C-alpha positions in Angstrom: 75.1 -80.6 43.6 71.8 -82.4 43.2 71.3 -85.5 45.3 68.8 -88.2 44.3 66.8 -89.0 47.5 64.4 -91.8 48.2 62.2 -91.5 51.3 60.9 -94.8 52.6 57.8 -94.2 54.7 57.7 -97.1 57.2 54.6 -96.2 59.2 52.2 -99.1 58.6 49.0 -97.0 58.8 48.0 -95.3 55.6 44.5 -94.5 56.8 45.4 -91.2 58.3 48.5 -89.0 58.5 50.8 -89.4 61.4 53.9 -87.6 62.6 56.0 -89.8 60.5 54.2 -88.6 57.4 54.6 -84.9 58.5 58.3 -85.3 59.1 58.8 -87.1 55.8 56.9 -84.3 54.0 59.1 -81.7 55.7 62.2 -83.5 54.7 61.0 -83.7 51.1 60.0 -80.0 51.0 63.5 -79.1 52.3 65.2 -81.4 49.9 63.3 -80.0 46.9 64.0 -76.4 48.0 67.7 -77.4 48.2 67.6 -78.5 44.5 67.5 -82.3 45.2 65.2 -84.8 43.6 62.9 -86.8 45.8 61.1 -90.1 45.2 59.0 -91.9 47.8 58.1 -95.4 48.8 55.0 -95.6 51.0 55.1 -99.1 52.5 51.5 -99.1 53.7 50.3 -98.6 50.2 52.4 -101.1 48.2 51.5 -104.5 49.7 54.6 -106.0 51.2 54.5 -109.8 51.5 56.3 -111.6 54.3 59.1 -114.0 53.4 58.7 -117.5 54.9 61.9 -119.3 53.9 65.5 -118.8 53.0 64.8 -120.4 49.6 62.2 -117.8 48.9 64.6 -115.0 50.0 67.3 -116.2 47.8 65.4 -117.4 44.7 61.8 -116.2 45.0 60.0 -114.0 42.6 59.8 -110.3 43.5 56.4 -108.5 43.3 56.2 -105.4 41.0 56.1 -103.0 43.9 59.4 -104.5 45.3 61.0 -104.4 41.9 60.0 -100.8 41.6 61.4 -100.1 45.0 64.7 -101.7 44.0 64.8 -99.5 40.9 64.3 -96.4 43.0 66.9 -97.4 45.5 69.4 -98.3 42.8 69.2 -94.8 41.3 69.3 -93.1 44.7 72.3 -91.4 46.3 70.6 -91.1 49.7 67.9 -93.1 51.5 65.7 -91.7 54.2 63.8 -94.2 56.4 61.0 -92.7 58.6 59.1 -95.0 61.1 57.7 -95.2 64.6 59.3 -97.3 67.2 56.9 -100.1 68.0 57.6 -102.5 70.9 61.2 -101.3 70.9 61.8 -102.0 67.2 60.8 -101.1 63.7 57.3 -102.0 62.6 57.0 -105.6 61.1 56.0 -104.0 57.8 59.3 -102.2 57.4 61.3 -105.4 58.4 59.3 -107.4 55.8 60.1 -104.7 53.2 63.8 -104.8 53.9 63.8 -108.6 53.7 62.1 -108.4 50.4 64.1 -105.7 48.8 67.6 -106.5 50.2 67.9 -109.7 48.1 71.2 -111.4 47.0 72.3 -109.9 43.8 70.7 -106.5 44.6 71.9 -105.6 48.1 74.7 -108.1 48.6 76.8 -110.6 46.7 77.0 -114.1 48.4 80.3 -114.9 46.5 82.1 -112.2 48.4 83.2 -112.3 52.0 80.8 -111.2 54.7 82.6 -107.9 55.3 82.8 -106.9 51.6 79.5 -108.2 50.2 77.5 -105.0 49.9 76.3 -103.9 46.4 74.7 -100.6 47.5 77.9 -98.7 48.3 78.1 -95.1 47.3 74.8 -94.4 49.1 74.2 -92.8 52.4 71.1 -93.0 54.7 69.2 -91.0 57.4 67.0 -93.0 59.8 64.2 -91.0 61.5 62.5 -92.8 64.4 59.6 -91.4 66.4 58.8 -92.8 69.8 56.7 -92.1 72.9 59.6 -92.4 75.3 62.3 -89.8 75.6 65.0 -90.4 73.0 67.7 -90.3 75.7 66.0 -93.2 77.5 66.0 -95.2 74.2 69.7 -94.5 74.0 70.5 -95.4 77.6 68.0 -98.1 78.5 67.6 -99.8 75.1 71.1 -99.0 73.8 69.4 -98.1 70.5 69.5 -101.8 69.8 67.0 -101.9 66.9 68.5 -98.8 65.3 71.9 -100.5 65.5 70.5 -103.7 64.0 69.2 -101.7 61.0 72.3 -99.7 60.7 74.9 -102.4 60.9 73.0 -105.6 60.1 71.2 -104.3 57.1 72.4 -100.9 55.8 76.2 -101.3 56.4 76.0 -105.0 55.3 74.5 -103.7 51.9 77.4 -101.1 51.7 75.3 -98.0 52.7 77.5 -95.5 54.5 77.4 -93.2 56.3 74.1 -93.8 58.2 72.9 -90.9 60.3 69.9 -91.0 62.7 67.4 -88.7 64.1 65.5 -89.8 67.2 62.2 -87.9 67.9 61.1 -88.7 71.5 58.2 -87.9 73.7 55.8 -87.5 70.7 52.7 -88.0 72.9 53.7 -85.5 75.5 51.5 -82.4 75.9 54.5 -80.1 75.4 55.8 -81.9 72.3 57.1 -79.2 69.9 56.2 -80.6 66.5 57.0 -77.4 64.7 60.6 -77.6 65.9 61.0 -81.1 64.4 59.3 -80.1 61.2 61.9 -77.2 60.8 64.7 -79.6 61.7 63.6 -82.1 59.1 63.2 -79.4 56.4 66.8 -78.2 57.2 68.1 -81.8 57.1 66.4 -82.3 53.7 67.8 -79.1 52.3 71.3 -80.5 53.1 70.4 -83.9 51.8 71.9 -85.4 54.9 
């Protein structure tokens, strides 16, 4: 069965390709080879403004790129977020995008209770995070706190389940096996998981 996939590239540098771009491309190739459809949102290319007030978040006007992103997300079955870990968290650009796109009436309904407010149910997600530290250290020392915040505080809140993750560690190490990770991403894309 064909799955409609949206890949959200959260690396803030569009000037040159990075590992995040390579992994997203591998996922997309695998997904297309598996008969799935793929759309992309490249955050570094769309101009994401930062929100500055709750009033703006609840009632502000959305920019055309954010409206387009909402359309893509609404028609998707599966979302894939790819980003580097910066200072123990997602880059500010990705957080700004999530604050812009996950507005009331789109991602959640304020008239419902806090545990049943999600409007994006029926979708799943994969979060791919690259990092310089070993991924086991991020799990043990950091408790995957930023990943948990994304998974529970944003995606689950919006009704997106299940949310799976791929942590790619030691990306700057001399013995980093990029080809292994490219193959894994392609296989994951083929399964649309």
